[in-house]
N, C-alpha and C positions, 0 to 999 in steps of 0.2 A: 426502605434499602435503597444501597446510593447508586447509581450506572458507573461503572465502571469504566465501560470501552466495549466499542464495536470492531469484532475482530470472525478470522475466519474461523475453521473447523479446531486446524492442528495449534495454534498461537493460545485461541482460548483455550484447547484440555491442559497448552501446559503450562499455565498460571495459574487455573484453578486447584492444579495437583500443588503446583507452590505454596500458594496460599494455603489452603488449608492443611498441608504440614505447619504451618506455621498455626493455625488455630481457627485462622479466620474462614468463619463462614461466607463464602458465596455460590451463586446460582446462576446457571447456564440456561437461558429462552431463546430457542433460534429462531429467528426471522430472515425475512428475505429483503435484502436490502437492494440499492439504488443509485448507480454511481455517472455521471453524467457529464463527456467528457468531448471537448468540439478537435477535430481535427481537420486544417486547414489544408485544400488543396491547391494544383492546378487541374484542366482539363482541358485539354485539346491534341489535334492531330501532333504527331511526332514534329513536324519541319515548324506549325505556329509555333511551340514549345522551345526550340531551339532558336528562332528570331528572336523569343521574350528572353532568351540569356538567361534561363535556369539553370538555378543550382544545380551540378553532374548529369547533366545532355548528356555526355557524353559516353557513361556506365547506360543510360535509356539506352543509347541507338546499341554499346555493343548485347544489351539482353534483346531486341528485338532483333540486330543478325542473329543470333542464338537461336531464338522460335526458329526463325523461318526456315533456317537448316535441318536442326532438327523435326520438321509438321511438312519439309520437302522429304522427309523418310516416309513418311505413313501413320509415325506414331496413333495410337489409336487409346492407349491406356497411362491414366494421368500419372501413376508411380513413373513407368520407364517414361513418361514425358521430361517427370520433374528429374528421373536421374541422369535424362541423359542433355539436357539443359543444363544442370549443373556444370557438369564435362564441357561442356562447350564453356560455361563461362570462367570454369576451374578447373581443368583440369586434375590437379592433386586435391581435392576435395574431397576423397576417401579420406585420404591418408591424414588430412591435415582435420579430418572429426573425429578419429580414432585415439590421433594424440590429444587435441582435447581431452577425447574421454577418460581418458589413463590416468590424464594432469589431477583431472577433476576426482576422482578416482580415489587418488593417492591424497590429496588436496582434504577428504573427505579424514583421511584416515590420520594426519597428522594433527597432533598438539598444538596449543595455540605459543607457545615454548617455537616449535617444530617449523610454525607459517611463520614464524615471526625473523628465523634462521635464515628464511629462502632468503638467496643472492637477489639482487635488484634486476640483472638478465634475466633471470630466470623467473620472474614477472610478467619486463615486457615484453620476453618472449608467449606467454600466456595472455596478456592482453590485446597482442595482436594475432593471436587467435581464437579470441571470444570475439574481436571485430570483426574477424576475416566470419566468424560461423554467423555476425548479427546481419552482414551485408547479404552472407547463402539468401538466409531465412528472407531477407527485404527481395531477393531477387525472384526468385518462387512469386510469393506472392503477387508483386509487381508481374510476371509471368502469366500465370491465373489471371489478375483484374487486364489484361490490356487480353486476352483470349476471346472474356466473360462481353468486355465493352463492345470488340468488334464482333459482335457472334457467333461467334469461329467455334466447331465441336470439333474435339477430336477426330480422328479417321476421317471425315472430312473434307471436302477441297478444299484448299486455301484461300486460292484466288488470286489479286490482290491488295487485300484487306490485308497485309502487313508491307506492304508500296509505305506509305506516311497511317500508323495505323492509329485511333483514336488511342490516349495513355491518358492515365493520371497519375499523380506523381507528388505527394507528401514534401511541406514548404513548412518555415518554421516560424511561429504565430509572430517574430518580429520583422519576418522577413514579405509577412502573407497582406497583399497588395491588391482589399475589396476591394475596389472599385477596374480591374483591371476582368478584361470579357471573359476569361479561361479563371476566375479565382473560383471557388466553390468552397464550403464548408460543412464538413460532414457530423451532425449533432449524434454520440453514439450513447446512449444511454444502454448500459449491460446490472442485465439484472442478476444476483446471485446472492447465494445460502450464507447466513450471516453468523455472529453469536454475540448478545448480548449478555456485558457479565454485569452479575450485582451484588455489589458485599453488605451484610447487613452492618448495620454502625456500628456497634456497640464492641465488634471484635476489632474494627479497623486502627487499634491500638497495636494491636498484634504484630503491626506492620514488621517492627524492629526483630521479629522470630525468622522474618524470611530470607530466605539463604542470597553471599552476600553479591554474589554475580544476577542475581535480579536488578537491584540496582543499575548496572551496567543494560542489562540486555530490554530491561521495561523503564526507564528512569521517568519518562513522564506521569508510569500506572503508581510507582514509588514514591513521589514526588507527592501528587496529590491522595495518593492511601494517609499520607506519614503526615499533611495537611488537616487530613480528618479523622486521623485519632490523638493529632493535639485537639483538636476542634472538641472530639468530645470527651477528651480528656480535664479537659479546660470546664468543660461544663460543669463534672462529676464535680470535682473540685470546688466548687460555689458553694456550696450549704454549707462555708465554714466556721465555729465555734457553735454558737446557739442560734445565729439567722440560716433559719430552715425555708422563709417565704420571702419572695421576693416578685416583682412588677412584672408583666411582658418584654416592656421598655426596658430594664434594668438584665433582662434574658438577651432581649435582642445586642445592646450594645455589650454583652460578655460574647459573643459572636466574634464579633470585630477584634487581634489585638497582634503585635508582631512579637516574632520571636527573634532571638538574635540570637546568628548562624556562624558565630567566627567573624566571619570571610563578606562574610552579607548578610542581609535581615528577609525575615518569611514575614511577608503581609498575608494574613490569615483576613477574608473576612466574606463574612455568614449570614451575615442581616439580614439576608433581603430572605434565608431560609428560615430563621429562626422557629420561628411559630412552626414547620416541617418538623423539627428537626426535637419539638417542643413534645410532639405528639409520635415522635418514635421514642423517645423516656416516657411519659406517659405510657404508652402499649408494653410498652416492657417493665409498667410498676416502679418504676424510676422516683416519675413526678408526678403529682394529677393539679389536675389547670381545672383549676374555677372563674371562669372572665377573665379578665384580666389580672390576676393573681397566678404565682403557680408555687407550687407547696411541694419538699423533698418527702418523702417516704421514708419513714424510720425502718433503719439494717440498714 
């Protein structure tokens, strides 16, 4: 079987459904996968990071000030803290959120042509609202992170712990200075459920029967399956005329060739997996392998 790739559930089901409609045999094999991400950040007192001239420090000042005001009111519920904190940071956040939700709902109902007709001003407004939503999301994350770093529990006294709190702020990889005493790095390993898709090699040539949108939505998958389909077709056409036997070296050479694609050339290099492909063809009853000789069966 040819491993097409690793996907989440929804994407895997979409690909499988469309390939099966074209007659391509596909298997779904669930597995657990892990993604590793390194996240650089700076950690220190607010005053210390201000002296370090950390980017956007003014925003962190505003967030801490909003936290002080909300906590001074004795808020003890996380949901209430979040809403009141956001109201301090952006008094119109509810209206902006509702406006964004409405726009996205309308956007999902549009055809591709209708989406293309949306004017530039409207798209700029959408981008502005999405940026604002991301900022609110980050602000809330910063607030709860600051509560944790300074061992502050909602509903309990704060004392002077927010006068110059310990804070953690992200920085870009380019701006990250590992020599700074405030530099920290989080290595995050995210486990998730994923699905590996495996395609029956002999059905790969049917990729030409897949719907036209598949090429646009899954370009890499389409290209890989097209190349595999060309390779299988090339090998099935090998026993031309009376020549029904070839050496394994000849078979291996046949697994590498170029295809003229008008404006480009597709180079297919399959010599490293020649023996694996030969075993697939033998299992399907197409060839017989004996030593270093390959014989095409009749039929």
